[in-house]
Phi, psi and omega in degrees: 000136182297138179243121177201166184247171176299328178295324177296318179297315180297319179297321179291322177298315181294326182284331187242344183078010181282160175287166184299313183292323178295318180295318180296316180296321180296321178292322176297311181297330182264014181054038176083000179284109185300311183297319179294321179294318179297319179296317181295318179294322180295316179297321178294319179295320179292325178296319177292322180298323180299331180284348181263001189293343179266002179278144181296138179226070185271001176257183179147198180221150182232141177229148176233134176232143183207159170224199185290339187235355184204165176212151178231145177227130180226138178241130175244121188261149174207186186266331187228154177289336177301314178289318184297330182272352184292150185301316182292325180293311180296321180296319182294317181295328175294318177297320180298318179297319179295323178296317180295320178300321183279328189228007179087176189298330183287348182293343179298339180299335180296338182248023181300319180294324180293322176296318178298322179298322178292323177303320182285310187290326181275342182055041179226169175280090180259130178203161175289138172258239180293137172226110188230143176229126181236127181239136181269136174269187180299131179079002180255161180219156183237141171229151181227159174211137176227119176272121184254135179220128180055037174083003178224152177290135180239351182204112184238145182222140168231131180229136181249126182230167177218127181072022179244129182293152187305318182296317179293319179298322178293322177297324177294319178299317178297318179299314180302318183305318187257338177274336177053056174295156180255338180220162178275313180242153180294334181287357175276348179279137180306125180305327179293325178293318179296317180298320179295318180296319179297317180296319179296321180291326177294316178300319179297316181296319178296316182297333179281355178077024179291150179297139185302325181297339183260358185304309184300315182294318180295315181296316180296323177296317179290326178293322176299319177297322178295317177299321182295342179282336189232341183264119186307307187295340181263350179288149173284126183301123182056028178084002179282174179288329181288123183286163175301318180301314180291327181295321182276354175059237182279355178284178182223142165262119186268328183194150169216151174226148182213146172219139177209153180297141181092349182278000000 
């Protein structure tokens, strides 16, 4: 007959996140072997976690780590803000960002078991979201921004520039955080998407009864407005009339990455 104490059950619960009866049964089945019981509970927990993988996980936490030459951004997704704000969840996403900063995007694999442990203990669909590493070359500079809410990052940005002064580059990072552009240049948008938008705008212009001679000009104007909603360099910095492109002058924005809850 398996021999174990209430303290053993409590220790197993703390180690695995299992309920009291599950922990007790696992110790009975394992003849009191703590490690074997923990392994069995973990396998059972992962099996249950796999059934949650189709559930929406639009909440989570984001961390940014940086040094003089590089920056990392990592997003850890979950289903509720209760889990996202928890100490272990926030700590793990911070560790993941530091790992990526030191070793690149593949370094997150070192914490795969820790992510699995959260899947079990939180009983939610927990998974990695964005994992980004940005490195500056000679003459280039990096700026970052992390919007923190309730103790966890909810909106993170990394931007890489060249020939842009630090204050301006930081303003661009702030702008990205709240304007949420999807591309740097308009030519990064799928031509088929642009063609569909142009066709939709033409239909709208016709329906409004605009004169046919003015259709092309009206559509191109509206298409430019559409680009300004999603293309970073064409957006007005902080919503002003002056575009990001004009603000940075002869400088260049080479790359940006962003992650935010709900995306």
